[in-house]
Structure formats: structure tokens, C-alpha cells
C-alpha positions as CSV (number, residue, x, y, z in Angstrom):
1,M,0.0,0.0,0.0
2,E,1.1,3.6,-0.7
3,T,0.3,6.5,1.6
4,L,-0.8,10.1,1.0
5,V,-1.1,12.5,3.9
6,L,-4.3,14.5,3.4
7,D,-4.8,17.4,5.9
8,G,-2.6,15.5,8.4
9,N,-4.3,12.2,8.0
10,P,-2.4,9.3,6.4
11,I,-4.6,7.5,3.8
12,D,-3.3,4.2,2.5
13,Y,-4.3,3.1,-1.0
14,D,-3.2,1.0,-3.9
15,V,-3.9,1.0,-7.6
16,T,-4.3,-2.1,-9.7
17,G,-5.0,-2.3,-13.4
18,T,-4.4,0.4,-16.0
19,T,-7.4,0.4,-18.4
20,G,-11.1,0.6,-18.2
21,P,-13.4,2.5,-15.9
22,T,-12.1,3.3,-12.4
23,L,-13.6,1.6,-9.4
24,V,-12.9,2.8,-5.9
25,L,-13.2,0.1,-3.2
26,V,-13.8,1.2,0.4
27,S,-14.7,-1.1,3.3
28,G,-17.0,-0.8,6.3
29,W,-15.7,0.3,9.7
30,C,-13.0,-1.7,11.4
31,Q,-12.0,-3.3,8.1
32,D,-9.3,-2.5,5.6
33,H,-8.3,-3.2,2.0
34,R,-7.8,-6.9,2.7
35,L,-11.6,-7.3,2.5
36,F,-11.2,-7.0,-1.3
37,D,-8.2,-9.4,-1.8
38,H,-10.3,-12.1,-3.5
39,V,-12.3,-9.8,-5.7
40,L,-9.5,-7.4,-6.7
41,P,-7.8,-9.5,-9.4
42,L,-11.2,-10.2,-11.0
43,L,-12.1,-6.6,-11.2
44,A,-8.7,-5.5,-12.3
45,E,-8.9,-7.5,-15.5
46,N,-11.1,-4.8,-17.1
47,H,-10.9,-1.9,-14.6
48,R,-8.5,0.5,-12.9
49,V,-9.2,-0.4,-9.3
50,I,-8.2,1.8,-6.3
51,R,-8.5,0.4,-2.8
52,A,-8.5,3.0,-0.1
53,D,-8.4,2.6,3.7
54,W,-10.3,5.0,5.8
55,R,-8.3,7.3,8.1
56,G,-7.2,5.3,11.2
57,H,-7.8,2.0,9.3
58,G,-4.4,1.6,7.5
59,A,-0.9,1.1,8.8
60,V,-1.5,4.1,11.2
61,R,-4.4,3.3,13.5
62,S,-4.4,6.5,15.6
63,V,-6.4,9.6,14.6
64,E,-6.0,13.2,15.7
65,A,-9.7,14.0,15.9
66,D,-13.1,12.4,15.7
67,F,-14.5,11.6,12.3
68,G,-17.5,10.2,10.5
69,P,-19.0,9.8,7.0
70,A,-18.5,13.5,6.2
71,E,-14.7,13.3,6.8
72,Q,-14.4,9.9,5.2
73,A,-16.1,11.2,2.1
74,A,-13.8,14.2,2.0
75,D,-10.7,12.0,2.3
76,V,-11.8,9.9,-0.7
77,I,-12.5,12.9,-2.8
78,K,-9.2,14.5,-1.9
79,L,-7.4,11.2,-2.8
80,M,-9.2,11.0,-6.1
81,D,-8.2,14.7,-6.8
82,A,-4.6,13.9,-5.9
83,L,-4.5,10.9,-8.2
84,G,-6.1,12.8,-11.0
85,V,-9.2,10.6,-11.2
86,D,-11.9,12.5,-13.0
87,R,-14.6,9.8,-13.0
88,F,-15.2,6.8,-10.8
89,V,-17.7,4.4,-9.4
90,P,-17.4,4.1,-5.6
91,V,-18.0,0.6,-4.2
92,S,-18.5,0.3,-0.5
93,T,-19.3,-2.5,1.9
94,S,-21.5,-2.5,5.0
95,H,-21.8,0.8,6.8
96,G,-19.1,2.3,4.5
97,G,-22.3,3.0,2.6
98,W,-23.0,6.1,4.6
99,A,-19.7,7.7,3.4
100,N,-20.3,6.4,-0.1
101,M,-23.6,8.3,-0.2
102,E,-21.8,11.4,1.0
103,I,-19.3,11.0,-1.8
104,T,-22.1,10.5,-4.3
105,D,-24.0,13.5,-3.0
106,R,-21.1,15.8,-3.2
107,L,-20.0,15.0,-6.7
108,S,-22.0,15.3,-10.0
109,P,-23.1,12.4,-12.1
110,D,-20.4,13.4,-14.6
111,R,-17.8,12.4,-12.0
112,V,-19.7,9.7,-10.1
113,P,-22.2,8.2,-12.6
114,G,-23.4,5.5,-10.1
115,S,-22.5,3.8,-6.9
116,V,-22.4,0.2,-5.5
117,V,-23.2,-0.6,-1.9
118,I,-22.6,-4.1,-0.6
119,D,-24.5,-5.8,2.2
120,W,-25.7,-2.6,3.9
121,I,-28.8,-2.9,6.1
122,M,-31.4,-1.1,4.0
123,V,-34.2,-1.0,6.6
124,E,-34.5,0.7,9.9
125,A,-32.2,-0.7,12.5
126,W,-34.0,-3.4,14.6
127,P,-33.8,-3.1,18.5
128,E,-31.3,-6.0,18.9
129,F,-28.9,-4.4,16.5
130,V,-29.1,-1.1,18.1
131,Q,-28.4,-2.7,21.5
132,D,-25.3,-4.3,20.1
133,L,-24.2,-0.9,18.8
134,R,-24.7,0.6,22.2
135,D,-23.0,-2.3,24.0
136,I,-19.9,-1.9,21.9
137,Q,-19.6,1.7,23.0
138,D,-19.3,0.4,26.6
139,P,-15.8,-0.5,27.6
140,E,-17.1,-3.3,29.8
141,L,-19.5,-4.8,27.3
142,W,-17.9,-4.2,23.9
143,L,-16.2,-7.5,23.4
144,A,-19.4,-9.5,24.0
145,G,-21.4,-7.1,21.8
146,R,-18.8,-7.4,19.0
147,Q,-18.8,-11.2,19.3
148,R,-22.6,-11.2,18.8
149,L,-22.1,-9.2,15.6
150,F,-19.3,-11.6,14.5
151,D,-21.5,-14.6,15.0
152,F,-24.4,-13.0,13.1
153,W,-22.1,-12.0,10.2
154,L,-20.6,-15.5,10.0
155,G,-24.1,-16.8,9.4
156,G,-23.5,-20.2,11.0
157,T,-20.8,-21.2,8.6
158,A,-17.2,-22.1,9.0
159,H,-16.1,-20.1,5.9
160,P,-12.3,-19.8,6.4
161,A,-11.8,-16.5,4.7
162,V,-14.6,-14.9,6.6
163,A,-13.5,-16.4,9.9
164,R,-10.0,-15.1,9.3
165,H,-11.3,-11.6,8.4
166,L,-13.3,-11.5,11.6
167,D,-10.9,-13.0,14.0
168,D,-7.6,-11.6,12.7
169,E,-8.5,-8.5,10.7
170,M,-11.6,-6.9,12.3
171,A,-10.6,-8.0,15.8
172,S,-7.3,-6.1,15.4
173,F,-9.1,-2.8,15.8
174,D,-9.2,-1.4,19.3
175,F,-12.1,-0.4,21.5
176,D,-11.8,3.3,20.5
177,M,-12.4,2.6,16.8
178,W,-15.1,0.1,17.4
179,A,-16.9,2.5,19.8
180,R,-16.6,5.3,17.3
181,S,-17.9,3.2,14.5
182,C,-21.0,2.0,16.5
183,R,-21.7,5.6,17.6
184,V,-21.5,6.8,14.0
185,I,-23.7,4.0,12.7
186,E,-26.3,4.5,15.5
187,N,-26.4,8.2,14.8
188,A,-26.8,7.6,11.0
189,Y,-29.8,5.5,11.5
190,A,-31.3,8.0,14.0
191,T,-30.7,10.8,11.5
192,W,-31.9,9.1,8.3
193,G,-34.1,6.3,9.4
194,S,-32.6,3.9,6.9
195,P,-30.2,3.8,3.9
196,L,-33.2,3.7,1.6
197,R,-34.2,7.1,2.9
198,R,-30.6,8.4,2.7
199,M,-30.4,7.4,-1.0
200,A,-33.8,8.9,-1.7
201,A,-32.5,12.2,-0.3
202,L,-29.6,12.5,-2.8
203,K,-29.6,16.0,-4.4
204,V,-29.1,14.4,-7.8
205,R,-30.2,10.8,-8.0
206,R,-28.3,8.3,-10.1
207,P,-28.1,4.5,-10.4
208,I,-27.2,2.7,-7.2
209,A,-26.8,-1.1,-6.9
210,H,-27.2,-3.0,-3.7
211,L,-25.5,-6.4,-3.7
212,F,-26.3,-8.4,-0.6
213,S,-26.5,-11.8,1.1
214,Q,-27.5,-10.8,4.6
215,P,-29.8,-10.3,6.5
216,S,-32.3,-13.0,5.9
217,L,-35.1,-11.1,7.5
218,P,-38.7,-11.6,6.5
219,D,-39.7,-9.4,3.5
220,Y,-36.2,-7.8,3.4
221,E,-35.8,-8.4,-0.3
222,A,-39.5,-7.5,-0.9
223,V,-39.0,-4.1,0.8
224,Q,-36.1,-3.3,-1.6
225,R,-38.0,-4.5,-4.6
226,E,-40.9,-2.2,-3.7
227,F,-38.6,0.7,-3.2
228,A,-37.0,0.0,-6.6
229,S,-40.3,-0.1,-8.3
230,A,-40.9,3.5,-7.2
231,N,-37.3,4.5,-7.7
232,P,-35.9,2.7,-10.7
233,W,-32.4,4.1,-10.2
234,F,-32.1,1.6,-7.2
235,R,-31.1,-1.9,-8.3
236,P,-31.1,-4.5,-5.5
237,H,-29.6,-8.0,-6.2
238,R,-29.4,-10.8,-3.7
239,I,-26.2,-12.9,-3.9
240,P,-26.7,-16.5,-2.7
241,G,-24.6,-16.8,0.5
242,Q,-24.8,-17.0,4.3
243,T,-22.3,-14.4,5.5
244,H,-22.1,-10.6,5.6
245,F,-19.1,-10.7,3.3
246,P,-19.8,-11.4,-0.4
247,T,-16.4,-10.1,-1.4
248,L,-14.9,-13.1,0.5
249,E,-17.7,-15.7,0.1
250,S,-18.8,-15.1,-3.5
251,P,-16.0,-13.0,-5.2
252,A,-16.7,-14.2,-8.8
253,V,-20.4,-13.5,-8.6
254,L,-19.9,-10.1,-6.9
255,A,-17.2,-9.1,-9.4
256,G,-19.5,-10.0,-12.3
257,L,-22.3,-7.9,-10.9
258,V,-20.1,-4.9,-10.2
259,E,-18.7,-5.1,-13.8
260,K,-22.2,-5.3,-15.3
261,F,-23.2,-2.3,-13.2
262,A,-20.1,-0.2,-14.1
263,A,-20.7,-1.0,-17.8
264,S,-24.3,0.2,-17.5
265,V,-23.4,3.6,-16.2
266,G,-20.2,4.0,-18.3
267,R,-19.8,6.1,-21.4
């Protein structure tokens, strides 16, 4: 990974591939570029792919000040400016979607013609999830709350890449970052109600694809289909799988869908 210091914040990134439309891959909270290790070589066959770690999520884990989606979006836009990237499709996972929508909202469709969000809870946060978010903000309860999320995200499987991502990569982030992430996510749901409402509030709407495997809640897919029927710019697609991590569980399927979407919004 290379590093650019933007307004005092080290931002780690790498660039793979030299031709084709640019895709910018960003993870959820308490994750890093390794989440895309399996999908990267597939996407790079026909795209220039940039992976970027959020501030405090790369080699340097400390941060000088608090931050959230607004700052994350600003970091990505500054990185794209510094790299001379005029047009790109942001691809985010999980609650990196809040920052993705900030990026999309701040830039015109000429620069961001569409966005991809992966496994982002589209409906209002249910009480058990909110309680987990609050427990992880408590220094005495955070490990138990985090483990409940890990168990849910693993989906009852023993998928080795997913287990490694949880136990080695996500678990390497400390209490401060986990508490910050859960506070930011809780506040986002309190502010917007749901990601569907956040997307509907974009100043200039454009195509958005949601590629997801979890959660397997009753009517979860139907809610998205209903929203899409009223908002045809929204394109939900369920990926067969049991875990919260299609980039690790179903990389070929995911890459194919991302490429299809990028082609549909390209010039």
C-alpha cells in the first residue's frame, strides 16, 4: 500500500489495473483493503481499481480528531483529486455506505455516474442491532457485543476466509475505533431512518446497486423491490450466501455484478 497524507491524515491506498473505468473500493468500519483481496484480481482485468483505507484504518491506526462519514467522504474525494481521477464508481461494503452516499451526493453524475453498496442494512435498525451498537460503545460490554455481531455476520458457517477476516483483521481494531464506528452508525440510523431514505435524499439521483447476502429477514428483499419499483435508479440484487461478506464468500459473482453495473453507467 502507498500512503498520502491529506490534511494531516495518512490515507493508505493501492492502484491495480491500468485500463477501463475506475472503481474505488472502500470497506466498512474496522476493516481494511484486505476485504477485497479475492475480488481485486477479477475486477482489475477490465478496470482500474483503487482500494483506499479510511483514516485510522491503515498502517497508522491512531487519529488526531473524531470523524464520521463527512470526513471519510472528504478523504476519498481528496485522494481522487490527488491521483487525477476524474470519473469513478465508488464501491462500499456494509456501513461504509454512509460515506459512499456522502461522496455520491457531493459529486456530480459526470464524476460519479453511479455507486455500488454491498451488504448494507437497508431497513431501519432493529432493536437487537441497536443494542449491540450501544454495548460496543461500553468498555465493559464491547467484546461481548462485538462477538454477537461476528456470530451473526458469519451466518452459522465455517467459511475460512470470513472467519479469518473477523478473528484476525476486524478483531485487530481497538475499543476506541469500534466504539466510534458504532456511535456513528447508530447516529446515522437515527438521522436518516434507513439507507433507503438516505439514498432517496440525494440531491441528484443516479443508479445505485445494492448487492447483498444478509440479513435473511422476512420481507427484506421485498422491501427493496418495492422501493426499486418506485425508484428505478435503485437496483437490489441478492447474492446467494450465508455471510455478511460477499467479497470473500462469492467474489466471482460479486465481481461480475459490479462489472455489469459499471458498464451500464459508463460512457
